[in-house]
VOPAGU-2260 file (C-alpha; in pm, 1 decimal, decimal comma):
REM VOPAGU-2260
SITE   aa  ch    i         X         Y         Z
SITE  MET   A    0  -13264,7   -8156,5   -2930,3
SITE  GLN   A    1  -13262,1   -8430,8   -2598,1
SITE  ASP   A    2  -13322,2   -8802,8   -2662,0
SITE  PRO   A    3  -13727,3   -8819,3   -2625,7
SITE  GLY   A    4  -13621,6   -9127,0   -2435,7
SITE  ALA   A    5  -13407,1   -8928,0   -2211,3
SITE  THR   A    6  -13640,5   -8713,8   -1996,1
SITE  ARG   A    7  -13920,8   -8850,1   -1758,7
SITE  GLY   A    8  -14090,3   -8534,7   -1739,4
SITE  PRO   A    9  -14447,9   -8481,6   -1773,5
SITE  VAL   A   10  -14618,7   -8400,4   -2147,9
SITE  ALA   A   11  -14714,1   -8035,4   -2167,8
SITE  LEU   A   12  -15072,9   -7967,6   -2311,9
SITE  VAL   A   13  -15008,9   -7628,9   -2453,9
SITE  THR   A   14  -15292,2   -7341,3   -2476,1
SITE  ALA   A   15  -15379,8   -6990,8   -2540,7
SITE  ASP   A   16  -15427,9   -6758,9   -2137,9
SITE  ALA   A   17  -15743,0   -6669,4   -2300,4
SITE  ALA   A   18  -15830,1   -7009,7   -2435,8
SITE  ILE   A   19  -15821,3   -7148,2   -2070,6
SITE  GLY   A   20  -16172,0   -7298,5   -2010,9
SITE  PHE   A   21  -16278,1   -7233,1   -2361,3
SITE  ASP   A   22  -16072,9   -7550,9   -2512,7
SITE  ALA   A   23  -16342,1   -7841,7   -2485,4
SITE  ASP   A   24  -16090,6   -8084,6   -2557,3
SITE  MET   A   25  -15889,3   -8043,2   -2267,9
SITE  PRO   A   26  -16123,4   -8149,2   -1967,7
SITE  LEU   A   27  -16139,7   -8472,6   -2211,8
SITE  LEU   A   28  -15790,8   -8516,1   -2282,2
SITE  SER   A   29  -15681,2   -8486,3   -1920,3
SITE  GLY   A   30  -15889,3   -8709,0   -1802,5
SITE  ALA   A   31  -15825,7   -8974,6   -2068,7
SITE  LEU   A   32  -15475,3   -8912,1   -1963,0
SITE  ASP   A   33  -15551,5   -8947,0   -1587,7
SITE  GLU   A   34  -15688,7   -9289,4   -1668,2
SITE  CYS   A   35  -15382,3   -9407,5   -1910,9
SITE  GLY   A   36  -15151,9   -9286,8   -1613,6
SITE  VAL   A   37  -14965,9   -9036,4   -1818,3
SITE  ALA   A   38  -14836,7   -8679,4   -1636,1
SITE  TYR   A   39  -14958,8   -8379,9   -1777,1
SITE  ARG   A   40  -14964,0   -8002,2   -1721,5
SITE  GLU   A   41  -15152,0   -7764,2   -1935,4
SITE  VAL   A   42  -14943,3   -7433,0   -1990,3
SITE  VAL   A   43  -14955,3   -7091,0   -2182,1
SITE  TRP   A   44  -14729,8   -7082,1   -2468,8
SITE  ASP   A   45  -14637,9   -6732,6   -2422,8
SITE  ASP   A   46  -14565,9   -6801,7   -2040,8
SITE  SER   A   47  -14213,3   -6694,1   -2004,9
SITE  SER   A   48  -14133,7   -6887,2   -1672,7
SITE  ILE   A   49  -14171,4   -7237,3   -1839,8
SITE  ASP   A   50  -13872,6   -7472,2   -1864,0
SITE  TRP   A   51  -13960,8   -7634,3   -2217,1
SITE  SER   A   52  -13703,1   -7886,2   -2149,9
SITE  SER   A   53  -13846,3   -8009,3   -1878,0
SITE  PHE   A   54  -14117,8   -8183,1   -2039,9
SITE  SER   A   55  -14097,5   -8533,4   -2232,7
SITE  LEU   A   56  -14306,0   -8406,2   -2483,0
SITE  VAL   A   57  -14509,7   -8094,1   -2587,7
SITE  VAL   A   58  -14843,6   -8106,9   -2750,2
SITE  VAL   A   59  -14994,4   -7836,7   -2910,0
SITE  ARG   A   60  -15351,4   -7789,9   -2832,0
SITE  SER   A   61  -15526,5   -7443,5   -2820,3
SITE  THR   A   62  -15277,1   -7150,9   -2903,6
SITE  TRP   A   63  -15531,7   -6946,5   -3098,6
SITE  ASP   A   64  -15410,9   -6634,2   -3032,6
SITE  TYR   A   65  -15084,5   -6650,5   -3220,3
SITE  VAL   A   66  -15263,1   -6497,4   -3548,1
SITE  PRO   A   67  -15136,7   -6149,4   -3429,5
SITE  ARG   A   68  -14826,7   -6233,6   -3308,9
SITE  ILE   A   69  -14721,4   -6527,0   -3593,2
SITE  GLU   A   70  -14331,6   -6468,3   -3590,9
SITE  GLU   A   71  -14365,9   -6477,5   -3230,6
SITE  PHE   A   72  -14549,2   -6773,5   -3262,5
SITE  LEU   A   73  -14272,1   -6930,6   -3522,3
SITE  ARG   A   74  -13983,4   -6869,6   -3267,1
SITE  TRP   A   75  -14152,0   -7032,9   -2994,1
SITE  ILE   A   76  -14198,6   -7321,5   -3229,7
SITE  ASP   A   77  -13869,1   -7358,2   -3308,0
SITE  GLN   A   78  -13697,4   -7251,8   -2931,9
SITE  VAL   A   79  -13934,1   -7563,4   -2805,3
SITE  ALA   A   80  -13819,9   -7823,5   -3074,6
SITE  SER   A   81  -13439,3   -7720,3   -3010,7
SITE  VAL   A   82  -13472,2   -7833,2   -2625,4
SITE  THR   A   83  -13742,4   -8121,4   -2635,5
SITE  ARG   A   84  -13987,8   -8343,3   -2862,7
SITE  LEU   A   85  -14300,0   -8108,9   -2997,2
SITE  GLU   A   86  -14581,1   -8221,1   -3180,3
SITE  ASN   A   87  -14713,9   -8190,6   -3432,2
SITE  SER   A   88  -14312,9   -8104,1   -3540,6
SITE  ALA   A   89  -14178,6   -7744,5   -3572,7
SITE  GLU   A   90  -14181,5   -7862,5   -3955,1
SITE  ILE   A   91  -14519,4   -7974,3   -3964,1
SITE  MET   A   92  -14658,6   -7646,4   -3833,9
SITE  ARG   A   93  -14442,6   -7393,7   -4008,5
SITE  TRP   A   94  -14592,2   -7530,7   -4296,7
SITE  ASN   A   95  -14930,8   -7553,8   -4186,9
SITE  VAL   A   96  -14993,2   -7176,2   -4043,6
SITE  ASP   A   97  -15006,6   -7079,1   -4379,8
SITE  LYS   A   98  -15303,7   -7160,6   -4611,4
SITE  HIS   A   99  -15074,0   -7189,6   -4922,9
SITE  TYR   A  100  -15035,0   -7514,7   -4821,3
SITE  LEU   A  101  -15384,0   -7564,1   -4999,6
SITE  GLY   A  102  -15173,6   -7473,6   -5358,4
SITE  GLU   A  103  -14957,1   -7749,7   -5273,5
SITE  ALA   A  104  -15225,3   -8048,0   -5192,3
SITE  ALA   A  105  -15413,7   -7925,1   -5518,3
SITE  ASP   A  106  -15090,6   -7965,1   -5685,0
SITE  ALA   A  107  -15026,6   -8285,0   -5534,2
SITE  GLY   A  108  -15396,2   -8423,8   -5669,9
SITE  LEU   A  109  -15598,8   -8384,2   -5357,6
SITE  SER   A  110  -15906,9   -8234,8   -5440,8
SITE  VAL   A  111  -15930,9   -7879,4   -5267,1
SITE  VAL   A  112  -16198,8   -7630,5   -5318,2
SITE  PRO   A  113  -16100,7   -7394,9   -5592,1
SITE  THR   A  114  -15833,7   -7128,8   -5445,1
SITE  VAL   A  115  -15691,6   -6766,8   -5614,8
SITE  PHE   A  116  -15403,5   -6659,7   -5371,8
SITE  VAL   A  117  -15348,5   -6285,2   -5361,5
SITE  ASP   A  118  -14996,1   -6135,9   -5192,6
SITE  PRO   A  119  -14958,8   -5769,0   -5080,1
SITE  GLY   A  120  -14693,7   -5744,7   -5342,8
SITE  THR   A  121  -14923,5   -5870,3   -5608,8
SITE  VAL   A  122  -15273,0   -5736,5   -5519,0
SITE  HIS   A  123  -15267,9   -5453,5   -5766,0
SITE  ASP   A  124  -15202,6   -5677,4   -6052,1
SITE  GLU   A  125  -15600,7   -5750,3   -6107,5
SITE  SER   A  126  -15565,7   -5980,6   -6402,8
SITE  ILE   A  127  -15453,1   -6272,6   -6103,7
SITE  TRP   A  128  -15745,7   -6271,3   -5904,3
SITE  ARG   A  129  -16052,8   -6038,5   -6042,2
SITE  PRO   A  130  -16160,7   -6268,6   -6371,7
SITE  ARG   A  131  -16169,7   -6567,9   -6133,8
SITE  LEU   A  132  -16375,8   -6377,5   -5868,6
SITE  GLU   A  133  -16628,4   -6237,3   -6139,6
SITE  ASN   A  134  -16631,5   -6554,4   -6270,5
SITE  TRP   A  135  -16719,7   -6752,6   -5920,0
SITE  LEU   A  136  -16989,0   -6429,7   -5859,7
SITE  THR   A  137  -17193,7   -6547,3   -6165,4
SITE  SER   A  138  -17319,9   -6827,7   -5946,0
SITE  GLY   A  139  -17345,3   -6761,5   -5582,1
SITE  ASP   A  140  -17114,6   -6596,1   -5322,4
SITE  VAL   A  141  -16709,8   -6618,8   -5275,1
SITE  VAL   A  142  -16489,7   -6629,9   -4947,9
SITE  VAL   A  143  -16214,1   -6390,1   -4843,8
SITE  LYS   A  144  -15996,1   -6475,2   -4542,5
SITE  PRO   A  145  -15646,8   -6444,3   -4478,7
SITE  CYS   A  146  -15396,0   -6735,3   -4564,9
SITE  ILE   A  147  -15294,0   -6694,2   -4187,8
SITE  SER   A  148  -15568,2   -6687,8   -3967,1
SITE  ALA   A  149  -15769,6   -6884,2   -3678,9
SITE  GLY   A  150  -16094,6   -6912,4   -3572,3
SITE  SER   A  151  -16224,6   -6805,4   -3872,9
SITE  ASN   A  152  -16144,8   -6478,8   -3747,4
SITE  ASP   A  153  -16152,4   -6169,0   -4023,7
SITE  THR   A  154  -16303,7   -6482,1   -4283,8
SITE  GLU   A  155  -16604,9   -6310,1   -4473,5
SITE  ARG   A  156  -16880,0   -6442,3   -4704,7
SITE  HIS   A  157  -16931,9   -6197,9   -5020,5
SITE  GLY   A  158  -17216,8   -6155,2   -5266,4
SITE  HIS   A  159  -17057,6   -5856,3   -5493,7
SITE  VAL   A  160  -16739,1   -5796,1   -5647,9
SITE  ASP   A  161  -16721,6   -5434,0   -5465,0
SITE  GLU   A  162  -16755,4   -5573,9   -5122,1
SITE  ALA   A  163  -16489,1   -5884,9   -5207,3
SITE  SER   A  164  -16280,7   -5664,6   -5334,4
SITE  ARG   A  165  -16278,9   -5409,3   -5034,4
SITE  HIS   A  166  -16229,9   -5691,0   -4787,7
SITE  LEU   A  167  -15955,7   -5846,0   -4977,9
SITE  ARG   A  168  -15803,6   -5507,6   -5014,6
SITE  SER   A  169  -15808,5   -5395,7   -4637,6
SITE  LEU   A  170  -15647,2   -5738,4   -4573,4
SITE  THR   A  171  -15334,1   -5675,1   -4797,6
SITE  SER   A  172  -15314,2   -5317,2   -4707,1
SITE  VAL   A  173  -15177,1   -5427,3   -4381,2
SITE  GLY   A  174  -14937,3   -5697,7   -4518,4
SITE  ARG   A  175  -15172,4   -5973,0   -4492,9
SITE  SER   A  176  -15213,2   -6248,5   -4754,5
SITE  VAL   A  177  -15500,8   -6346,4   -4866,5
SITE  MET   A  178  -15689,6   -6639,6   -5004,2
SITE  VAL   A  179  -16063,9   -6639,7   -5255,8
SITE  GLN   A  180  -16268,9   -6914,1   -5292,2
SITE  PRO   A  181  -16611,2   -6985,3   -5400,5
SITE  TYR   A  182  -16885,8   -7028,6   -5167,3
SITE  LEU   A  183  -17002,7   -7411,2   -5195,8
SITE  ALA   A  184  -17359,4   -7397,2   -5151,9
SITE  ASP   A  185  -17441,4   -7754,3   -5072,7
SITE  VAL   A  186  -17281,1   -7688,5   -4736,1
SITE  ASP   A  187  -17591,1   -7512,1   -4631,5
SITE  GLN   A  188  -17780,3   -7786,0   -4641,2
SITE  LEU   A  189  -17572,3   -8070,7   -4623,8
SITE  SER   A  190  -17255,3   -7907,6   -4390,2
SITE  GLU   A  191  -16904,6   -7963,1   -4359,5
SITE  THR   A  192  -16718,6   -8279,8   -4261,2
SITE  GLY   A  193  -16414,6   -8281,0   -4015,3
SITE  LEU   A  194  -16224,9   -8590,8   -4039,3
SITE  VAL   A  195  -15993,7   -8654,0   -3713,6
SITE  TYR   A  196  -15684,9   -8862,1   -3736,1
SITE  LEU   A  197  -15506,1   -8951,6   -3446,0
SITE  ASP   A  198  -15135,3   -9077,0   -3468,4
SITE  GLY   A  199  -15198,3   -9126,5   -3857,6
SITE  LYS   A  200  -15505,0   -9345,3   -3831,5
SITE  PHE   A  201  -15896,6   -9194,3   -3849,2
SITE  SER   A  202  -16062,6   -9158,3   -3528,3
SITE  HIS   A  203  -16389,2   -9007,1   -3584,4
SITE  ALA   A  204  -16601,2   -8740,1   -3757,0
SITE  PHE   A  205  -16785,2   -8423,9   -3697,7
SITE  SER   A  206  -17037,1   -8227,3   -3872,9
SITE  LYS   A  207  -16990,7   -7854,6   -3860,9
SITE  GLY   A  208  -17279,2   -7598,7   -3959,7
SITE  PRO   A  209  -17255,7   -7324,7   -4223,7
SITE  LEU   A  210  -17064,4   -7051,4   -4047,9
SITE  LEU   A  211  -17050,7   -6802,9   -4302,9
SITE  ALA   A  212  -17442,1   -6818,5   -4348,3
SITE  SER   A  213  -17468,3   -6585,4   -4077,4
SITE  ALA   A  214  -17327,1   -6356,8   -3884,8
SITE  ARG   A  215  -17031,4   -6477,1   -3619,5
SITE  ASP   A  216  -17009,6   -6459,3   -3280,2
SITE  LEU   A  217  -16639,4   -6427,8   -3183,0
SITE  GLU   A  218  -16595,7   -6688,3   -2861,1
SITE  ALA   A  219  -16361,0   -6541,1   -2587,0
SITE  GLY   A  220  -16232,1   -6294,1   -2917,0
SITE  LEU   A  221  -16086,1   -6601,9   -3052,0
SITE  TYR   A  222  -16286,9   -6844,9   -3297,2
SITE  ALA   A  223  -16627,7   -6826,2   -3427,5
SITE  ARG   A  224  -16913,5   -7017,1   -3254,7
SITE  GLU   A  225  -16993,9   -7322,4   -3429,9
SITE  GLU   A  226  -17276,2   -7575,4   -3458,8
SITE  ILE   A  227  -17089,5   -7935,0   -3396,3
SITE  SER   A  228  -17240,6   -8267,3   -3416,2
SITE  SER   A  229  -17124,9   -8629,4   -3461,5
SITE  ARG   A  230  -17124,5   -8759,5   -3811,6
SITE  VAL   A  231  -17055,6   -9100,6   -3977,1
SITE  PRO   A  232  -16821,3   -8976,6   -4277,1
SITE  ASN   A  233  -16922,7   -9128,0   -4613,6
SITE  ARG   A  234  -16720,4   -9328,9   -4870,6
SITE  ASP   A  235  -16615,8   -9049,4   -5078,2
SITE  GLU   A  236  -16530,4   -8821,5   -4768,4
SITE  LEU   A  237  -16316,6   -9082,9   -4588,6
SITE  ALA   A  238  -16124,7   -9178,2   -4879,9
SITE  LEU   A  239  -16049,6   -8825,3   -4962,0
SITE  GLY   A  240  -15959,1   -8790,0   -4595,7
SITE  ASN   A  241  -15720,8   -9087,0   -4597,3
SITE  ARG   A  242  -15571,3   -8978,1   -4939,4
SITE  ALA   A  243  -15474,4   -8666,9   -4756,5
SITE  ILE   A  244  -15297,2   -8800,6   -4443,3
SITE  ASP   A  245  -15095,9   -9079,5   -4666,6
SITE  TRP   A  246  -14980,0   -8759,2   -4859,8
SITE  LEU   A  247  -14912,1   -8536,4   -4557,7
SITE  SER   A  248  -14751,4   -8848,5   -4370,5
SITE  GLY   A  249  -14507,1   -8913,4   -4676,9
SITE  ARG   A  250  -14420,6   -8523,4   -4701,3
SITE  PHE   A  251  -14364,2   -8499,0   -4277,2
SITE  GLY   A  252  -14365,7   -8849,6   -4136,2
SITE  ARG   A  253  -14576,6   -8911,9   -3857,1
SITE  LEU   A  254  -14847,6   -8706,9   -3762,9
SITE  LEU   A  255  -15019,9   -8705,1   -3399,5
SITE  TYR   A  256  -15277,4   -8547,9   -3501,3
SITE  ALA   A  257  -15459,5   -8417,0   -3771,3
SITE  ARG   A  258  -15787,0   -8287,9   -3899,1
SITE  VAL   A  259  -15903,3   -8281,4   -4246,4
SITE  ASP   A  260  -16179,2   -8061,3   -4337,1
SITE  LEU   A  261  -16436,7   -8090,2   -4626,2
SITE  LEU   A  262  -16695,5   -7935,1   -4796,2
SITE  PRO   A  263  -16946,5   -8105,8   -5006,4
SITE  SER   A  264  -16979,7   -8003,1   -5353,2
SITE  SER   A  265  -17216,2   -8156,9   -5718,9
SITE  ASP   A  266  -16856,9   -8320,1   -5795,8
SITE  GLY   A  267  -16821,9   -8476,5   -5459,8
SITE  PRO   A  268  -16583,7   -8350,5   -5129,3
SITE  LYS   A  269  -16337,2   -8108,4   -5151,6
SITE  ILE   A  270  -16065,0   -8048,3   -4866,6
SITE  VAL   A  271  -16100,0   -7654,0   -4720,3
SITE  GLU   A  272  -15853,6   -7697,1   -4464,3
SITE  LEU   A  273  -15580,8   -7928,3   -4357,1
SITE  GLU   A  274  -15561,7   -7859,1   -3964,9
SITE  LEU   A  275  -15228,6   -7950,3   -3809,0
SITE  THR   A  276  -15144,1   -7695,3   -3590,4
SITE  GLU   A  277  -15405,4   -7614,6   -3299,9
SITE  PRO   A  278  -15728,8   -7800,9   -3453,6
SITE  SER   A  279  -16010,5   -7850,1   -3212,6
SITE  LEU   A  280  -16051,5   -8256,6   -3247,3
SITE  PHE   A  281  -16416,3   -8233,8   -3103,8
SITE  LEU   A  282  -16351,6   -8506,5   -2884,1
SITE  GLN   A  283  -16686,8   -8479,7   -2742,5
SITE  THR   A  284  -16852,9   -8587,1   -3051,0
SITE  ASP   A  285  -16723,8   -9010,1   -2980,5
SITE  SER   A  286  -16693,6   -9115,5   -2649,0
SITE  SER   A  287  -16377,4   -9317,6   -2759,7
SITE  ALA   A  288  -16207,4   -9048,9   -2895,0
SITE  PRO   A  289  -16070,7   -8893,3   -2587,2
SITE  ALA   A  290  -15891,7   -9255,0   -2465,9
SITE  ARG   A  291  -15794,5   -9263,4   -2830,6
SITE  ALA   A  292  -15589,5   -8937,5   -2798,1
SITE  ALA   A  293  -15410,4   -9020,6   -2465,8
SITE  GLU   A  294  -15328,5   -9348,2   -2613,7
SITE  SER   A  295  -15159,2   -9160,9   -2907,2
SITE  ILE   A  296  -15011,9   -8975,8   -2682,6
SITE  ARG   A  297  -14868,0   -9248,4   -2452,0
SITE  ARG   A  298  -14735,4   -9413,4   -2761,3
SITE  TYR   A  299  -14557,0   -9136,9   -2848,7
SITE  LEU   A  300  -14369,0   -9098,9   -2543,1
SITE  THR   A  301  -14216,9   -9461,2   -2550,2
SITE  SER   A  302  -14120,8   -9426,1   -2914,3
SITE  SER   A  303  -13850,0   -9200,7   -3129,5
SITE  PRO   A  304  -13969,2   -8945,8   -3411,8
SITE  SER   A  305  -13977,6   -9101,9   -3740,7
């Protein structure tokens, strides 16, 4: 890979063709980069005409169509990382696109929504997953979703064993690994909390309505429409988010951006996702957030990878 200080090209803000015009962060980030004098181009990740080595820094932002083409996307990550600086790094993104990482986070002592993983090769051994599924259903609903997914596609909430099992088997039958979690009903009143970190530091938070409580509406076929608003995190939420970022930074080093998504529960907040690949940062929820994001990118241009 080229020395990041050896190039003087613009920053690539990477999206998907179908996401152009739907990424609410992009115009805010672009305007803030203009303000701090950073040159950039908005480019599509699978555009074969792009010379990735011409960019000083490639920042993945809204590549939301990669899930059905995951192997192609992973090859693209490696290709770009071989010729220029990619953030977040190829190592981080390869790890983060598969939500099996939640098991590793739980093993590290972080408070994570209880999860059972079901792989295509083990789905027929019901002793792995059915007892926990049935136990969770005695006190509420469950959520079944693919381990590799984006925008809540193929994520469903179920209240009956047969429905959840059918969904689980339909996903594993086409080679997809699946995760099953209890539906934490406190979210219906308290909403989900997302904590956004820029260059390893807390930037802002937002609340997200209970997406699975009603029918989903996919925007541009990419992601489920969400009710988003600004939020001030409570002490426990911020403490858990900070512990997660400390753990991630210790494992991977510097993070240009990260999002820690938390669900409320009777025994405190729990991590439902760690978003390190292409998360919406919901910059519109904090008037200073676009400037902080642009400044983080500017700092990366003048520093070496850690």
